[in-house]
N, C-alpha and C positions, 0 to 999 in steps of 0.2 A: 504494500500500500504506500509505503514511503517513496519508493521509486516512482510509482505512478503519479503521486502528488508532485514530486520534483519535476518530472517531465511536463505535467500539466501546468506548473508555474511558468516554465520557460515558454511553452506554447501559448499560454494566456497573455504574457507580455507581447509576444510576437503578434498575436491576434488583435490586441488593442491597437498596435501600430498599423496593422493591415487594414482594420476597419476605418481608422482615421484617414489613412492615405486614400482609400477607395472613395470615401465620402467627399474628402476635400478636393481630390483631383478629378473624379469622374462623375460627381453629382452636381448638376448645374444649379440646383436650388441652394446647396451648401456653398458653392463657389460664389454665387451672386450675393448671398447673405454676407459672406466673408468680405467680398470686395466693397460692399456698402459700408461695413464697419471700418474698412481701411480708409475710405475717403472721409469718414466722420472724425478720424483722428487728427489732431492739430499738427503733430510733427510731420505726418505724411502730407497734409495739406500744404505745409511750408515747402517741402521738397518738390511737390508737384507744381506749385506755383512758380518755383524757381526754374524747373525744367521747361514749363510752357513759355516763360519769359525768355529763356535762352533760345528756345526754338523760334520764337517770334523774331528776335534780333538776328538769328542766324539765317533765316529764310526770307526776311523782308527787309528791304532797304528803308528803314524807318526815317533816316535822315533825308534820303532822297524824296520820300513822300511828303515830309514836312517842307522841304525846300521848294517843291513844286507848288505848294499852296501858299507860300509866303511872298510878300512884296520883294522887289529886287534888293532894296537896301537892308532887308532883314534875312536874306538867304544865308549869309555867313553864320547866323545863329542856329541854323537847322541842326548841325552836328551836336553842339552843346545841349540843345533842347532835347534831342533824341536820347542823349546819355542821361540827362536829368529826369526824363520820364520813366527810366527803368524802374526806379523804386516805386513810383506811382502805379505803374502797370502791374508790378508784382503784387503790391498790396490790393489792387483792384481784382486781380485774379484770385487772390486768397479770399477776399470777401465773396466773390462769385461762387467759389467752391463750397462755401458754407450755406448756400441757398438750396432749397429743396428741388428747384428746377434743374440746376446743374448736377446735383447728386442723382437725380433721376436719369439724366443723360449718361452719367458715369455708370449707373446700374445697367442701363440698356446696352452700353458699349461692352461692359464686362460680360453680360449674358450672351451677347452675340459672339464674342471671342471664345467663350467656353464651349458654345455649341460647335464652333469651328473646330476646336480642339478635340471634342468627342467624335465629331464626324471623321476627323483625320485618323484617330487611333482605332476606331471601331471598324473602319473599312480596311480590307486586306490588300487593296491595290496600292500601287506605289505613289500615285498622285490623286488627290481628291479635289474636285473643282469647288473652291470656296471663294468668298469675296477677297481672300488674301492670296489667291492664285497658288493654291497648294501650301499655304503657310497660315499660321494662326497670327492674326493681327489685332492689336488693341487699338481701336479707332477713336481717338480723342478729338477729331476734327469738329464734331458738333459743339464740344465744350469750347474749343478755341474760337469758333465762329460766334458763339453766344457771348463770350467775354469781349471779343472785338466789337461786336455790335453795341455792347454796353458803353464802350468808350467813344461811340460815334464814328467808328472807322468806316471809310467809304466802301460801298459794295464791291468795287473792283479789287480793293486790297483784301477784303474778306475772301474773295474768290481765289486770290493768290495763296492765302493762308490755307484754304481747304485743299489746295493741290499739293502742298508741301509739308505742312506742319501737323503733328499729332498722330502719326501712324507708327505704332511701336510693334515691331515683329517679335513675337514671343517664341514661336516654334516654326522651323522651316521643314519642308517635306523631306530633306535629306536624312533627318533623324526619325522619319516615320516608322521604319521597320522596328527600330529599337523600342520606340514608344508603344507600338502595338503589342509587342511581346510583354513589356512591363505592365501595360494595362490589363492584358488577359491574366497575367500572374496575380495582380492585385485583386481583381474580381474573384478569382478562385480562392486566394488565401483568405479574403474577407469572409468567405462562407465556410470553407473547409476548417480553418483553425478554430473558430468558436464551436462548431459542431464537434470537432475532435476533443476539445477541452471538456465539453459537457459529457461526452461519452466516457472519458477517462475519469472524471469526477464521480459519475454514476457507478463505474466499475469499482472505484476505490471504496465507496460506501457499501456496495454490494458485497465486497470481499471481507469487510470488517464485521463479520457476524458476531453479535454480542458486544460490540464496541461502536455501534453506529452513531451514538451521540458524540463520541470523541471524533469519529470520522467527519461528522457534520461540522463540528467545531474547527477541525483542521481544514476542511474545504472553505469555510468562511474566512479563516485567517489567510488562506491562499489567495482568495479574491482581494482582500485588503492589501496583501503584500504585492500582488501583481499590479494593482492600480497605483500603488506608491512607487514601484519601480518605473512604471511608464512615465509618471510625472518627473521623476529624477532624470530619466533619459531625456525628456523634453528640455529640462533646464540645462543639462550639460551640453546637449546637442545645440541648443540655441546659442550658448556662449561661443561654441566652436564655429558655427555657421556665420554668425554675425561678425566674429573676429576675422574670419577668412575673407568675407566679402567686402567689408567696410574698410576702406583705406583712408577716408577723411573723417575726422572726429565729429564734424558738424552733422554728418549723415547718420551717425550712430543712433540717436533717438528715434528717427524714422525707421531704421532697420530693426531696432528692438521692438518697436510697436508692430511692425509688419510680422515679425516672427510670433509675437504674442497672439495677434489676431488670427494668423494663419493656422496656429496650433490650438485654437480655442475648442475646436471639435475634439481634438485629442484629450483635452482636459475634461470635456463632457463625458467621453467614453471611459476615461480612467476613474473619474469620480463616481460614475454609475457602477463600475466594477467594485469600487470600495464600498459603496452603499449596499449593494446586493450581498457582498461578503459579510458586512456587519449584520445584516438580517439573518443570513445562514448561520453565523456564529451564535446569534441569539437563540435560534432554533435549537442548535446543538446544546447550548447551556440549559434551555428549558427541558430538554429530554435527558439531561445528564443525571449523575448520581449525587450531586451536591445537596446539602441539607435543605437549602431554600427551594431548590427545584423540586425535591420530593414533597416538601410541605405544600408547595403550590399545586402540584398534581393531585395530592390528597384532597386539598380543599375543593378543587374543581372536578374531581373524579365523578361524583354523582351526576353532574351536568354533562360532562363529556361522554359518560357511559350511556345514560338513559334519555338525554335530551339533545339528540343531534341537531334538532331544529335551532336550539339556542347556540350550539357550538358553531355550526356553519353560518347561521344568521349573523352572529357577531363578526365572524371572519369576513362575510360579505360587506358589512358596514365599514369595517376597517379598510377593505380594498377600495370601496367607493371613495372614501376620504383620501386614500393614498393617490388614486388616479386624479381626483380633483386638485390635489396639491401639485402633483406632477414634478417631483424633484429631479427625475432623470428622464432622458430622452425616450427610453423604452416605454414609459408610462403614457406617451402620446401616440404610439404606433400600435396598430391592431395586433401584430404578431407579439409585440412585447406585452400588451395587455393580456392576451390569451395565455402566454407562457407564465407570467407572474401569477395570474389567477389560478391556473392549473397547479402550479407548485405550492401555492398557499393552501388550497383545498386538500391537496395530497398530504401536506404537513399536518393539517388539522385531523385528518383521518388517521394518520399514523400515531398522533398524540392520543387520540381516543382509544386506539387499540392498546397502547402502552399503559394508559391509566386503567383500562379494564383488566389487564393481566396483572398489574401491580396491586390493585385494590378490588378484588372480586366481590367483596361484600358491600362496596359503596354503591348505594342505589338512591335514586331521587324519590323522595316522599314529599308531596306537596305540603302536608301539614307540618312536617318537620323542617323542610328546606325552604319553605316560603318565607315571606317577610315576617309574618306573625310568629312563625316557628323560631326564626332567628332572634326576634325580639324577646320571646319567652325564654330562650336559652340564656341570653344575656342577663335578663332579670333574675333568673334562678342563680346564675353564677354570682351576681352581685349580692344576693341574699346570703349565699354560702360564705362568701368572703367576709361579709359583715358579721356573721355568727362567729367565724374564726377570730376576728379582731376582738369581739366582745369577750370571748372565752379567754383570750390571751390577756386582755386588760384586767379581768377578774382575778386571774392567777397572779398577776403582778401585784395588784392591790393587796391581796392576802388578808387584810383585816376586815373586810366587809362581810356582813352576814350572808352565809350561803343561802341561796334560794331553795325552794322545794326540789327534791330530787326528781329528775326526769324519769318518766316511765321507761322501763327497759324496752328497747326496740327489738324488733325481730331481726334475726341474723341477716335476712335478705335485705332489709332496709339499711342495716349497717354496711353491708357489702356495697350497696348502691352508693352510699355516701363516700365510702373509701374510693370507689371507682371514679366518682365525680371529682374528688380531691386530686386523685392521680392524673386525671385527664386535664384538669385545670393547671397542673404544675405544683399544687400544694404538697404533694408527696412524690418522692423520687421512686424509681423502680424498686430499689431495695427496701425502702420504708413501706411501700405498698405491699410487697411480698411478705414482709415480716408481720404487718398488721393483719393481713388476710390469714396467715398461718395461725396467729394467736386466736383470731375470732373463730376459725373453724375448729381449732383444738379445744376451745371452751365448749 
């Protein structure tokens, strides 16, 4: 079982990374959501505004455009004016990037680029006809045109911008074959690894006959450990990737933000694994042999044994509250909802069977186990404790006149009182056995 759990831990970490890569790279919905978060980040907005400003000055003779519109005596000022406008233009682009309209253009451009990417890697031909002519292109020209129009740029200048500025080639068709193989491998791993991990964990629990509560606890700890390792890998890899790619310190905040946002799905998957591992660990503890777990099962044994409607109804209410809360991504997906519900109901059924085998005489009796019955038991217990306190106080006082002797009780009544004191904790096992022996011997 230990070998199986060790292998399952390694495969679980690899599965978390594979699921993240598959969702982030091949799912357009996740890609679009991530790219939207990227543009909403201020450090990335600063870098993008700098890039667009540089593209504007590199592809458009702004000084010439200004010179053509100035009087003859002011034409020498066109060059300094173009340089002075750089900061104004960059700040204007930054302000534009923060508007919902420009962010919508960014979202659309990102979605189109990702669809090009998926079309390229899912087709087995060498070249796919896309708007990028066999390449994945992030088209930012609508954003450039929108910003230029905000500054009152003439239409002919905007036309020049749209021909030359804002097209970023992300992937060329030369790398298509490698990307196709990688994509197919990611899709397979994202399915095979989680299924294989679940089968290994089920096998480990199945082989641990007589120690399944410990096996469940180990499985839960495995989930927590796998999620934690994935988060550590993300942190270490992020430092290495950003350090290798960033050569200018001013770009580091944007690079760190990009890595953090791009791996947010990895965090979601890892946290979900930790969360599920904690729940499985709790189930293992509830089914274990600790004193509090046994006491808890003894208290609920009548309900678990004879009232399955209450047991499963309570579990259903907890599940509904859990799905409404939605702390993990699986709680929002149909497959995840069905899997979590099935495992929870299976756990309740196994707990019912365990309680029935441990406490075969525990039965639900409405008069005894109902609210009135519980209140009556509490009242009788308080009366017994009060009598014990009064008896002790009388013995300590010593000088007070003794009251009339109590009528001798029948041995059965005395045995019931001894049993009640033993059950309430007033007598230890040895004291109860000695008192019972004396009573029966008399």
